[in-house]
N, C-alpha and C positions, 0 to 999 in steps of 0.2 A: 260434722256429719254424724247423725245418729247411726250407731252400729246396728244394722237390721238383724244381724245374727243374735246379738245379745238381747235385742228387743224381743225377738221371737222366743228366745229361751225364757225370758221373764214372763211372756204371755203364756207359754206352756206351763210354767211354774204356777201361775195364778189359776190356771184351769185345774191343776192338780190340787191346789189348796181349796179352791171353791168357797162359796159363801157359807156353806154349812159345815166346813171343817174337813181337813184332809182325811181323818179316820173314817169318814162316812161316805167317801166317794168311790165310785167304781173305778175311776182313773187311778186312785191310789192303790187299789187292789191289783190292777194291771201292772202298775209300776213295781210293786213289791214282788209279784209273781214273775216278772221279767228278770228279777235278780236284785232289785233295790234293797229288799229286806235282808237278803243273804250278805250283800256287800256291807251294809251298815253294821250288821252283827259282827262280821269279820273285823271291821275297823274298831268296833268297841272292844273286841277281844285283844286288840293291839294296844289298848289303853287310851284311845281317842274319846274324848267326852262329846259325843254327838248322839242325836236322836235319829237323824236321817242324813242322807247325802247332802242335802241342801245346807246343812250346818258347816260343811267344808268351805263354804264361801265366807264364813264368819271372820271378820277382821281380828287379828291377834291369835288366831288358831294356827299352830304349827302342825300341818298335816303330813309332814315328811314320811312318817311310818306308813301312810296310806298309799304312797306311790306304787309299790310293787303290786298291791291288790288291784288298784285302778288300771294299771297297764295290762294286767292279766285279763281283766274283764272287758276292756275296751273293744277288742275285735270280736268278742263273743256276744255282745249285746246288739239286738236289732230294734228294740223298742225305743223310738226317737226320744221321748222325754228322759229316759234313763241314760241313753248315750250322751245326750246334751249335758246332763249333770256331770258325767265322767269327764267329758271334754273340758268343761269350764273348771272343774276341780284341777285337772292337769295343767290348766293355764295359770294357776296360782303361783306366786313367787317361790314357794317351798317345793314346787313340783318340777323344777327345771330338769331333773334327770329323766323326766318322762317326755321331754320334747321330741327326741328321736322316735318315740312310739307314736306320737301324734302325727308326725310326718309320714311314718310308715302306714298309719291308718288312712291318711289322706290318699295315698297311692293305692291302697288296697280296695277302697270303696268302689263299687261298680257304678260308673257314670250314668248308666241307664236307669238306675233307681235313685239317683241323687241329683235333683235339678233345682234351679232357682236360688234366690238369695237366702232362703232359709235352709239350704242344703247343709249336710254334715261337713262337706269339704270346705264350703265358704266359712262355716263356723270355726273349723279348725284353723283356717288361715287368719280369721279375725282374732283368734286367741293368740296365735303364734307371732303375729306382727309386733306384739309388745314384749315378747319374751326371748326371741332367738338371739344368739350371740355369735361370735366369730366362728366357733366350731361348726355351726349349722349353715354357714354361708353357701357351701357347695350345693347342698340339697335345696336351699331356698332359691338360689339362682337358677338351678335346673328347672324347678317347678315354675318360677316366675316367667321364664322364657319359652315355656312349652305351651303354644297356643291351643293345644288340644284340651287344656284344662279350662279354657274360656274364662268366665267371670269368677270362677272358683279360686283363681290364683290371685285375686285382688289383694288379700292380706300379705301374700308373699312378695308381690311387687312393692307394696308400701314398705315392707320390712327392709328393702334394699337401702332405704334412707338411713338405716341404723348403722351403716358401716362407713363412716367418714374416712377411715384409713384406706379403704378400697375405692375411694371416689374416682380415681383415674381409670379404674377398670370398669366401674359400674355406671358412670355417667353416660358413656356411649350406648350402653345397653338400654338404659332408661329413655334416652333420647329416641331410640328406635321404637320403643313401646308407646310413645306418644301417638303413633299412627293406629294403634289398636284401641278401638272404642271400649272393648271389654275392660281394659286396665288403664285408660287414659288418666282417670282421676288419681289413682295411687302413684302413677308414674310422675305426674306433676308434683304431687306431694313429696315424693322421694327426691326429685331433682331440686326442689326448693330446699329441702332439709340438707342436701349435700352442697348447697350454695353454688349450683351450676349456672352462674351468671351468663355464661356464653350461650346457653340455650333459652334464655328469656325470650328472644324474638320468636322462637319456635313455639313456645308456650303461649305467647300473646296471640298467635294465630287462632287460638280457640276462644278468644274473648267473647265472640258472638255465638258461641255454641247454643244449641237449642236446649241443652241440659243445664238447669240452674246450678247444680253442684259443680259442673265443670267451670262455669263462669265464676263461681265463688272461689274455686281453687286458683284460677288464673289471677283474679284480683289479689289473692293472698300472695301469689308468687311475685307479682309486680311490686307489691308493698315491701316484701322481704328482700327480693333480689335486686330491686331497683336502688336500694340504699347501700348496696355493697360495692366497694371499689373493685372493678373487674381485674385489677392488677394483683389483687390479694385473694388467695384461696385458702388462707390459713383458717382452720376450723377450731 
């Protein structure tokens, strides 16, 4: 499944770059005036070899020194393209110490100003679902099970599949979340990853869903869980 959040970020980045070059666009001026230029300058002063924040996505770059600056600016920025740059930078492997700040930002954002798949909260969840570790489980679980977060908790529900040592605790939670259309897809994904064979019949009930992605996830679950001996739950 294509990540709509990352797709939207790249779309915004393309708008910033534009066919005539970033330095000539009004969007770039807005980006820099919103704090982009100041942040990049601060990071260069720390010794990072970057021209702009987009360079933090460069493979091989160790941006660890950037984390304190990025987490300081994260709640201060309102300009969407700049905030997205910061969020994705904090999703890099070298920025694990910033994960609590991303979770805090998710909870801080006003739901009334942040809707849809391209929302900042959905983007944060999409980033965190690949990075959270055992120490973050309490916060991840709390957000994943809070229906008031709606579709924005998609990434948090999917992230529950990253905790095989907690499978006995998490599988019943995920089984209940199958009834929630907002997070049915990530719940199926997480149950499959946790090898919850006992819940395959419940998953199969959605095989005729009107949503293609749900049907695809069900087929994947059947393929993976159907080949597992139900007497064995060793991960």
